[in-house]
MARDREN-591378 format. One record per residue: x, y, z of N, C-alpha, C in turn. Coordinates in Angstrom, 3 decimals. Layout:
! MARDREN-591378
(atom (X,Y,Z),(X,Y,Z),(X,Y,Z));
...
This chain:
! MARDREN-591378
(atom (25.636,-16.885,101.036),(26.714,-16.883,101.978),(26.825,-15.433,102.666));
(atom (26.814,-14.381,101.905),(26.949,-13.018,102.393),(25.693,-12.662,103.256));
(atom (24.588,-13.123,102.724),(23.284,-12.830,103.535),(23.385,-13.537,104.841));
(atom (23.885,-14.781,104.876),(24.024,-15.431,106.200),(24.938,-14.803,107.186));
(atom (26.059,-14.252,106.693),(27.037,-13.571,107.446),(26.468,-12.285,108.004));
(atom (25.666,-11.563,107.188),(25.001,-10.327,107.657),(24.021,-10.627,108.709));
(atom (23.253,-11.714,108.577),(22.295,-12.133,109.598),(23.025,-12.407,110.835));
(atom (24.134,-13.139,110.878),(24.918,-13.432,112.003),(25.458,-12.171,112.719));
(atom (25.847,-11.158,111.993),(26.278,-9.910,112.478),(25.178,-9.243,113.224));
(atom (24.034,-9.175,112.535),(22.846,-8.466,113.221),(22.510,-9.248,114.500));
(atom (22.567,-10.555,114.414),(22.223,-11.285,115.629),(23.161,-11.115,116.749));
(atom (24.510,-11.002,116.458),(25.535,-10.739,117.441),(25.308,-9.295,118.042));
(atom (24.963,-8.321,117.172),(24.712,-7.028,117.640),(23.533,-7.050,118.637));
(atom (22.512,-7.684,118.297),(21.286,-7.779,119.137),(21.668,-8.506,120.529));
(atom (22.499,-9.474,120.438),(22.854,-10.161,121.681),(23.620,-9.219,122.581));
(atom (24.563,-8.499,122.023),(25.364,-7.529,122.819),(24.476,-6.422,123.400));
(atom (23.517,-5.962,122.594),(22.563,-4.947,122.959),(21.695,-5.466,124.156));
(atom (21.228,-6.679,124.064),(20.396,-7.231,125.152),(21.165,-7.437,126.393));
(atom (22.431,-7.959,126.266),(23.260,-8.191,127.453),(23.504,-6.924,128.087));
(atom (23.814,-5.826,127.317),(24.028,-4.498,127.941),(22.785,-4.008,128.662));
(atom (21.647,-4.213,128.081),(20.356,-3.758,128.742),(20.134,-4.552,129.963));
(atom (20.341,-5.883,129.908),(20.109,-6.661,131.167),(21.065,-6.301,132.254));
(atom (22.303,-5.978,131.862),(23.264,-5.546,132.968),(22.857,-4.186,133.541));
(atom (22.276,-3.364,132.663),(21.794,-2.005,133.141),(20.645,-2.170,134.088));
(atom (19.765,-3.181,133.893),(18.733,-3.432,134.796),(19.316,-3.934,136.132));
(atom (20.249,-4.766,136.130),(20.910,-5.265,137.346),(21.529,-4.163,138.140));
(atom (22.204,-3.272,137.400),(22.825,-2.123,138.002),(21.811,-1.231,138.682));
(atom (20.765,-1.021,137.979),(19.626,-0.149,138.612),(19.086,-0.753,139.853));
(atom (18.907,-2.079,139.832),(18.413,-2.839,141.004),(19.301,-2.663,142.214));
(atom (20.600,-2.753,141.889),(21.580,-2.602,142.972),(21.500,-1.176,143.595));
(atom (21.379,-0.198,142.680),(21.251,1.207,143.116),(20.052,1.390,144.050));
(atom (18.938,0.852,143.592),(17.691,0.881,144.426),(17.973,0.175,145.806));
(atom (18.648,-0.904,145.785),(18.970,-1.719,147.008),(19.806,-0.830,147.903));
(atom (20.803,-0.152,147.384),(21.647,0.696,148.226),(20.865,1.819,148.973));
(atom (19.881,2.304,148.363),(19.072,3.377,149.025),(18.288,2.762,150.274));
(atom (18.169,1.464,150.331),(17.445,0.928,151.436),(18.235,0.788,152.739));
(atom (19.503,1.083,152.688),(20.398,0.982,153.788),(21.044,2.273,154.216));
(atom (21.264,2.415,155.531),(21.943,3.561,155.962),(23.363,3.251,156.246));
(atom (23.761,2.078,156.465),(25.147,1.666,156.754),(26.071,2.090,155.587));
(atom (27.010,2.939,155.808),(27.887,3.499,154.767),(28.732,2.395,154.151));
(atom (29.216,1.478,154.935),(30.126,0.441,154.413),(29.351,-0.491,153.453));
(atom (28.090,-0.819,153.810),(27.235,-1.646,152.996),(26.863,-0.948,151.673));
(atom (26.533,0.316,151.784),(26.322,1.101,150.636),(27.494,1.187,149.675));
(atom (28.617,1.294,150.235),(29.931,1.317,149.398),(30.102,0.074,148.714));
(atom (29.899,-1.125,149.374),(30.112,-2.413,148.773),(29.086,-2.592,147.620));
(atom (27.856,-2.148,147.788),(26.920,-2.293,146.787),(27.253,-1.467,145.597));
(atom (27.670,-0.216,145.799),(28.030,0.588,144.765),(29.241,0.140,143.949));
(atom (30.205,-0.506,144.691),(31.326,-0.995,144.011),(30.952,-2.213,143.074));
(atom (30.014,-3.012,143.554),(29.482,-4.079,142.687),(28.757,-3.467,141.444));
(atom (27.986,-2.366,141.676),(27.362,-1.740,140.562),(28.377,-1.218,139.505));
(atom (29.471,-0.666,139.987),(30.452,-0.122,139.093),(31.031,-1.234,138.205));
(atom (31.226,-2.414,138.857),(31.762,-3.589,138.032),(30.761,-4.017,136.999));
(atom (29.495,-4.073,137.271),(28.480,-4.405,136.437),(28.438,-3.357,135.221));
(atom (28.489,-2.074,135.555),(28.467,-1.057,134.592),(29.663,-1.084,133.601));
(atom (30.795,-1.555,134.123),(32.007,-1.709,133.338),(31.768,-2.834,132.227));
(atom (31.228,-3.996,132.712),(30.866,-5.024,131.732),(29.905,-4.562,130.702));
(atom (28.818,-3.755,131.203),(27.829,-3.329,130.240),(28.468,-2.446,129.209));
(atom (29.466,-1.566,129.586),(30.025,-0.605,128.680),(30.766,-1.318,127.605));
(atom (31.459,-2.514,127.861),(32.144,-3.281,126.852),(31.061,-3.835,125.828));
(atom (29.994,-4.347,126.341),(28.909,-4.881,125.326),(28.352,-3.662,124.567));
(atom (28.221,-2.531,125.164),(27.714,-1.409,124.439),(28.705,-1.002,123.348));
(atom (30.002,-0.935,123.550),(30.926,-0.681,122.620),(30.899,-1.635,121.424));
(atom (30.741,-2.925,121.767),(30.701,-3.945,120.686),(29.419,-3.791,119.886));
(atom (28.322,-3.436,120.583),(27.053,-3.216,119.858),(27.203,-2.094,118.860));
(atom (27.896,-1.022,119.180),(28.060,0.186,118.389),(29.161,0.011,117.334));
(atom (30.051,-0.945,117.523),(31.225,-1.095,116.629),(30.897,-1.794,115.285));
(atom (31.598,-1.423,114.287),(31.532,-2.093,112.960),(32.173,-3.479,113.048));
(atom (33.143,-3.608,113.898),(33.909,-4.861,114.122),(33.385,-5.498,115.363));
(atom (32.657,-6.573,115.335),(31.914,-7.177,116.474),(32.997,-8.074,117.296));
(atom (34.243,-8.171,116.905),(35.152,-9.087,117.641),(36.191,-8.276,118.358));
(atom (36.432,-7.043,117.876),(37.506,-6.151,118.549),(37.008,-4.848,118.981));
(atom (37.603,-4.448,120.110),(37.227,-3.151,120.719),(38.437,-2.231,120.847));
(atom (38.349,-0.947,120.322),(39.502,-0.016,120.444),(39.605,0.308,121.992));
(atom (40.781,0.100,122.530),(40.983,0.264,123.908),(40.774,1.712,124.360));
(atom (41.235,2.677,123.563),(41.211,4.073,123.908),(39.821,4.529,124.208));
(atom (38.845,4.109,123.369),(37.430,4.493,123.474),(36.914,4.123,124.893));
(atom (37.067,2.913,125.303),(36.460,2.472,126.558),(37.245,2.831,127.781));
(atom (38.574,3.139,127.658),(39.297,3.607,128.801),(38.920,5.032,129.163));
(atom (38.659,5.903,128.102),(38.184,7.307,128.401),(36.793,7.241,129.076));
(atom (35.998,6.420,128.531),(34.604,6.242,129.151),(34.608,5.767,130.537));
(atom (35.491,4.719,130.754),(35.641,4.138,132.092),(36.100,5.172,133.082));
(atom (37.136,5.962,132.735),(37.631,7.020,133.672),(36.557,7.990,134.031));
(atom (35.789,8.430,132.932),(34.725,9.429,133.222),(33.728,8.876,134.141));
(atom (33.431,7.527,133.997),(32.367,6.783,134.785),(32.878,6.728,136.233));
(atom (34.125,6.358,136.493),(34.646,6.283,137.768),(34.704,7.657,138.476));
(atom (35.159,8.690,137.765),(35.307,9.982,138.307),(33.895,10.515,138.765));
(atom (32.911,10.190,138.021),(31.547,10.696,138.409),(30.916,9.928,139.541));
(atom (31.505,8.769,139.893),(30.917,7.912,140.851),(31.679,7.968,142.284));
(atom (32.885,8.434,142.218),(33.741,8.415,143.481),(33.989,9.815,143.938));
(atom (33.931,9.953,145.227),(34.281,11.255,145.893),(35.696,11.055,146.482));
(atom (36.670,11.861,146.151),(37.957,11.696,146.631),(38.405,12.981,147.447));
(atom (37.536,13.502,148.261),(37.854,14.507,149.220),(38.205,15.806,148.576));
(atom (39.124,16.578,149.248),(39.479,17.926,148.776),(40.697,17.830,147.794));
(atom (41.215,16.711,147.487),(42.382,16.567,146.606),(41.909,16.897,145.227));
(atom (42.849,17.580,144.487),(42.637,17.753,143.015),(43.483,16.713,142.345));
(atom (42.834,15.851,141.554),(43.493,14.774,140.853),(43.451,14.992,139.366));
(atom (44.671,14.982,138.769),(44.804,15.025,137.341),(45.013,13.632,136.761));
(atom (44.193,13.263,135.886),(44.343,11.967,135.159),(44.818,12.096,133.816));
(atom (46.027,11.435,133.532),(46.692,11.583,132.264),(46.733,10.224,131.665));
(atom (46.340,10.148,130.349),(46.334,8.862,129.552),(47.248,8.939,128.305));
(atom (47.978,7.896,128.195),(48.842,7.732,127.025),(48.499,6.342,126.412));
(atom (47.517,6.303,125.502),(47.091,5.015,125.021),(47.305,4.889,123.537));
(atom (48.045,3.858,123.160),(48.261,3.581,121.747),(47.057,2.996,121.135));
(atom (46.816,3.085,119.804),(45.630,2.503,119.106),(45.685,0.966,119.131));
(atom (45.270,0.388,120.240),(45.243,-1.057,120.461),(43.836,-1.549,120.515));
(atom (43.560,-2.744,119.941),(42.309,-3.348,119.978),(42.378,-4.685,120.766));
(atom (41.376,-4.995,121.519),(41.272,-6.199,122.286),(40.030,-6.952,121.879));
(atom (40.025,-8.225,121.961),(38.762,-9.022,121.755),(37.956,-9.004,123.040));
(atom (36.764,-9.476,122.970),(35.917,-9.389,124.193),(36.456,-10.236,125.392));
(atom (37.106,-11.307,125.073),(37.693,-12.187,126.183),(38.903,-11.449,126.879));
(atom (39.499,-10.525,126.177),(40.559,-9.793,126.794),(40.006,-8.430,127.373));
(atom (39.118,-7.911,126.643),(38.633,-6.570,127.032),(37.875,-6.458,128.377));
(atom (37.043,-7.474,128.671),(36.278,-7.489,129.884),(37.215,-7.553,131.125));
(atom (38.036,-8.724,131.152),(38.933,-8.787,132.288),(39.847,-7.599,132.478));
(atom (40.361,-7.035,131.405),(41.272,-5.897,131.461),(40.445,-4.654,131.950));
(atom (39.208,-4.426,131.434),(38.494,-3.276,131.949),(38.107,-3.413,133.359));
(atom (37.736,-4.631,133.822),(37.343,-4.757,135.225),(38.553,-4.631,136.140));
(atom (39.724,-5.061,135.684),(40.923,-4.857,136.603),(41.372,-3.399,136.633));
(atom (41.167,-2.737,135.450),(41.460,-1.282,135.417),(40.484,-0.505,136.351));
(atom (39.228,-0.908,136.323),(38.261,-0.291,137.198),(38.603,-0.435,138.686));
(atom (39.101,-1.631,139.107),(39.538,-1.792,140.428),(40.698,-0.921,140.804));
(atom (41.665,-0.876,139.898),(42.902,-0.107,140.171),(42.614,1.343,140.295));
(atom (41.851,1.889,139.296),(41.635,3.277,139.284),(40.633,3.736,140.393));
(atom (39.634,2.845,140.648),(38.725,3.185,141.802),(39.448,3.273,143.116));
(atom (40.331,2.336,143.398),(41.117,2.241,144.603),(42.025,3.408,144.695));
(atom (42.669,3.876,143.556),(43.554,4.951,143.593),(42.798,6.246,143.991));
(atom (41.670,6.472,143.259),(40.932,7.670,143.453),(40.395,7.836,144.908));
(atom (40.058,6.650,145.423),(39.305,6.638,146.694),(40.348,6.660,147.860));
(atom (41.555,6.130,147.686),(42.447,5.959,148.809),(43.861,6.583,148.660));
(atom (44.303,6.752,147.400),(45.767,7.160,147.225),(46.058,8.577,147.648));
(atom (44.997,9.526,147.536),(45.440,10.927,147.559),(45.010,11.595,148.950));
(atom (44.837,10.754,149.931),(44.444,11.412,151.292),(45.677,12.308,151.750));
(atom (45.354,13.536,151.872),(46.367,14.469,152.274),(47.230,14.999,151.191));
(atom (46.986,14.548,149.932),(47.753,14.962,148.775),(46.997,15.987,148.059));
(atom (47.589,17.282,147.940),(46.896,18.394,147.343),(46.706,18.293,145.846));
(atom (47.787,17.952,145.145),(47.762,17.831,143.733),(48.075,16.389,143.297));
(atom (47.048,15.624,143.180),(47.231,14.195,142.842),(47.404,14.069,141.282));
(atom (48.186,13.056,140.989),(48.349,12.682,139.545),(48.184,11.208,139.373));
(atom (47.453,10.825,138.363),(47.193,9.440,138.036),(47.477,9.278,136.559));
(atom (48.327,8.315,136.221),(48.677,8.169,134.832),(48.366,6.707,134.340));
(atom (47.744,6.652,133.169),(47.449,5.333,132.566),(48.129,5.290,131.257));
(atom (48.934,4.285,131.076),(49.711,4.202,129.838),(49.584,2.700,129.232));
(atom (49.375,2.660,127.978),(49.154,1.290,127.337),(49.870,1.398,125.941));
(atom (50.836,0.486,125.730),(51.478,0.445,124.463),(51.849,-1.026,124.077));
(atom (52.127,-1.196,122.832),(52.341,-2.490,122.296),(53.752,-2.653,121.689));
(atom (54.537,-3.659,122.240),(55.825,-3.871,121.709),(55.894,-5.286,121.186));
(atom (56.140,-5.416,119.920),(56.007,-6.772,119.295),(54.596,-7.241,119.319));
(atom (54.376,-8.455,119.952),(53.017,-8.963,120.185),(52.556,-8.873,121.629));
(atom (53.307,-7.997,122.407),(53.048,-7.942,123.855),(52.514,-6.528,124.174));
(atom (51.360,-6.479,124.903),(50.833,-5.217,125.377),(51.344,-4.890,126.742));
(atom (51.883,-3.724,126.915),(52.399,-3.302,128.256),(51.505,-2.134,128.741));
(atom (51.096,-2.354,130.058),(50.174,-1.325,130.699),(50.897,-0.877,132.026));
(atom (50.877,0.345,132.223),(51.386,0.965,133.474),(50.312,1.994,133.981));
(atom (49.997,1.809,135.279),(49.062,2.674,135.973),(49.802,3.096,137.228));
(atom (49.942,4.469,137.338),(50.730,4.882,138.511),(50.134,6.183,139.029));
(atom (50.373,6.405,140.396),(49.923,7.635,140.975),(51.050,8.180,141.854));
(atom (50.828,9.426,142.297),(51.761,10.058,143.205),(51.203,10.172,144.630));
(atom (50.432,9.194,144.936),(49.753,9.270,146.255),(50.617,8.738,147.390));
(atom (49.896,8.348,148.502),(50.619,8.089,149.703),(51.387,6.712,149.701));
(atom (51.060,5.846,148.706),(51.713,4.606,148.604),(51.515,3.730,149.838));
(atom (52.414,2.743,149.949),(52.365,1.849,151.166),(53.805,1.227,151.289));
(atom (54.109,0.828,152.508),(55.351,0.109,152.803),(55.210,-1.366,152.665));
(atom (56.283,-2.041,152.582),(56.178,-3.544,152.457),(55.578,-4.071,153.675));
(atom (55.753,-3.561,154.867),(55.213,-3.997,156.055),(53.640,-3.910,155.981));
(atom (53.231,-2.716,155.440),(51.754,-2.536,155.265),(51.232,-3.603,154.381));
(atom (51.916,-3.868,153.309),(51.431,-4.862,152.290),(51.438,-6.198,152.892));
(atom (52.380,-6.592,153.731),(52.357,-7.893,154.374),(51.364,-8.056,155.386));
(atom (51.117,-6.967,156.177),(50.222,-7.083,157.277),(48.732,-6.995,156.899));
(atom (48.504,-6.274,155.793),(47.083,-6.073,155.328),(46.536,-7.300,154.635));
(atom (45.477,-7.831,155.088),(44.918,-9.005,154.377),(44.472,-8.617,152.999));
(atom (44.427,-9.655,152.071),(44.080,-9.390,150.719),(42.547,-8.899,150.657));
(atom (42.403,-7.740,149.944),(41.103,-7.136,149.799),(40.385,-7.794,148.663));
(atom (39.087,-7.595,148.607),(38.354,-8.206,147.386),(38.843,-7.663,146.090));
(atom (39.222,-6.318,146.110),(39.708,-5.668,144.930),(41.069,-6.340,144.440));
(atom (41.914,-6.571,145.396),(43.202,-7.141,144.973),(43.070,-8.646,144.509));
(atom (42.101,-9.337,145.143),(41.771,-10.705,144.755),(41.242,-10.674,143.346));
(atom (40.275,-9.753,143.029),(39.731,-9.642,141.662),(40.791,-9.267,140.667));
(atom (41.710,-8.265,140.958),(42.733,-7.986,140.028),(43.583,-9.207,139.710));
(atom (43.982,-9.879,140.658),(44.813,-11.108,140.420),(44.085,-12.116,139.558));
(atom (42.860,-12.356,139.951),(42.041,-13.329,139.151),(41.733,-12.926,137.677));
(atom (41.416,-11.634,137.549),(41.093,-11.111,136.219),(42.381,-11.022,135.265));
(atom (43.453,-10.649,135.846),(44.742,-10.634,135.031),(45.176,-12.030,134.701));
(atom (44.856,-12.991,135.590),(45.242,-14.413,135.329),(44.423,-14.918,134.116));
(atom (43.212,-14.430,133.980),(42.361,-14.855,132.840),(42.979,-14.578,131.463));
(atom (43.745,-13.445,131.453),(44.327,-13.060,130.088),(45.880,-13.278,130.174));
(atom (46.283,-14.195,131.076),(47.710,-14.687,131.152),(48.644,-13.400,131.273));
(atom (48.286,-12.418,132.143),(49.088,-11.269,132.301),(50.080,-11.410,133.342));
(atom (51.257,-10.952,133.167),(52.239,-10.855,134.269),(52.212,-9.446,134.793));
(atom (52.093,-9.305,136.105),(52.004,-7.981,136.651),(52.699,-7.783,138.019));
(atom (53.087,-6.605,138.310),(53.754,-6.272,139.582),(53.093,-5.118,140.102));
(atom (53.309,-4.843,141.480),(52.729,-3.701,142.143),(53.867,-3.115,143.073));
(atom (54.111,-1.907,142.944),(55.146,-1.229,143.758),(54.573,-0.004,144.484));
(atom (54.700,0.004,145.828),(54.040,1.156,146.589),(55.016,2.075,147.250));
(atom (56.268,2.104,146.729),(57.342,2.981,147.391),(57.153,4.470,147.095));
(atom (56.830,4.786,145.920),(56.607,6.210,145.492),(55.244,6.334,144.849));
(atom (54.241,6.514,145.704),(52.885,6.314,145.184),(52.727,4.851,144.951));
(atom (51.755,4.459,144.061),(51.615,3.036,143.686),(51.699,2.906,142.196));
(atom (52.370,1.949,141.684),(52.601,1.656,140.363),(52.305,0.173,140.015));
(atom (51.346,-0.013,139.134),(51.065,-1.326,138.560),(51.579,-1.453,137.163));
(atom (52.268,-2.562,136.915),(52.764,-2.862,135.577),(52.402,-4.244,135.197));
């Protein structure tokens, strides 16, 4: 029985490793494709897709490296995700300080991938758009557990948006993805743009 369990664990590790490697190949192909075009908007869209794939690959890498193949410590991959986004996005002359307050929470893979992808969308959007004309930007990521409910708050002190802007602006792919991804994990969420932008 124990030998069978060990074999299954090794097999699961190998699966996560191969999935991570396959996603890395796809990410590399997208990067090569981006070099083929001069259109800045097209390059940006390809690179955004590449970031989403890298985020999924990171989750599988964490599972491959973990002793527990069913649960992932959130703190580990949030720090790596922030570093990955910071290295990929240019946010002008603004100086942005990113602050994290993450409790030792673990998620399973069905929770971790949608949450990480939604976090990627929110943080990427904030770093790219929120701090235009803001000299000292601040971005805060907080995650805590109360009872059996996990509460997440992502906020910035950027330019924000008015309700009219929100109503007039058509839904972007990023917002559509955030809504779809958080729906997968039955998350209730709100967005407020009056003083910077805050997602809860």
